[in-house]
C-alpha positions in Angstrom: 7.0 61.6 47.0 4.1 61.0 44.7 4.2 64.6 43.5 7.7 64.1 42.1 6.7 60.9 40.4 3.6 62.4 38.8 5.6 65.5 37.7 8.3 63.3 36.2 5.7 61.1 34.5 3.8 64.0 33.1 6.9 65.6 31.7 7.7 62.5 29.7 4.7 63.0 27.5 4.8 59.3 26.8 1.5 58.0 28.2 -1.7 56.6 26.9 -5.2 56.9 28.4 -4.8 53.7 30.5 -1.5 54.8 32.0 -3.1 58.2 32.9 -6.0 56.3 34.5 -3.5 54.6 36.8 -2.5 57.9 38.3 -6.1 59.2 38.5 -7.3 56.0 40.2 -4.4 56.2 42.7 -5.4 59.8 43.5 -9.0 58.8 44.0 -8.0 55.9 46.2 -6.0 58.4 48.3 -9.1 60.6 48.6 -10.9 57.6 49.9 -8.2 57.1 52.6 -6.3 54.3 50.9 -2.5 54.3 50.4 -1.2 53.5 47.0 2.6 53.1 46.7 4.7 54.5 44.0 5.6 50.9 43.1 1.9 50.1 42.6 1.5 53.1 40.3 4.7 52.1 38.4 3.4 48.6 38.0 0.0 49.8 36.7 1.7 52.1 34.2 4.0 49.3 33.0 1.1 46.9 32.7 -0.8 49.4 30.6 2.0 50.3 28.2 0.2 48.6 25.4 -3.5 48.5 26.3 -5.8 46.3 24.4 -8.6 48.9 24.3 -7.4 52.4 25.2 -10.9 53.8 24.4 -12.3 52.1 27.5 -9.7 54.0 29.6 -10.5 57.2 27.7 -14.1 56.9 28.9 -12.8 57.5 32.4 -10.7 60.5 31.4 -11.3 62.7 34.4 -11.8 62.4 38.2 -15.5 63.2 38.0 -16.1 60.2 35.7 -14.2 57.9 38.0 -16.3 59.1 41.0 -19.5 58.5 38.9 -18.5 54.9 38.3 -16.7 53.9 41.5 -17.5 54.6 45.2 -14.8 54.4 47.9 -16.5 51.2 49.0 -16.0 49.7 45.6 -12.2 50.3 46.0 -12.1 48.4 49.3 -11.7 45.0 47.6 -8.4 46.2 46.2 -7.0 47.4 49.5 -8.1 44.7 52.0 
């Protein structure tokens, strides 16, 4: 299901760095064994429609940067 959501979201071309980070973080959480629902991703994207500081999100522009900053254990507090 997520593949369709990501494809549809990517085709819209209407995203900012923080909205993109929502999807990247969800993918990383899945790699760590956590389940992130489409509704959670939708909420994150909606919450970040007008970010206060998109440059902060841009700093985590790729999966490698996310892994350098966060461990799977760091994500546990969000999924307990």
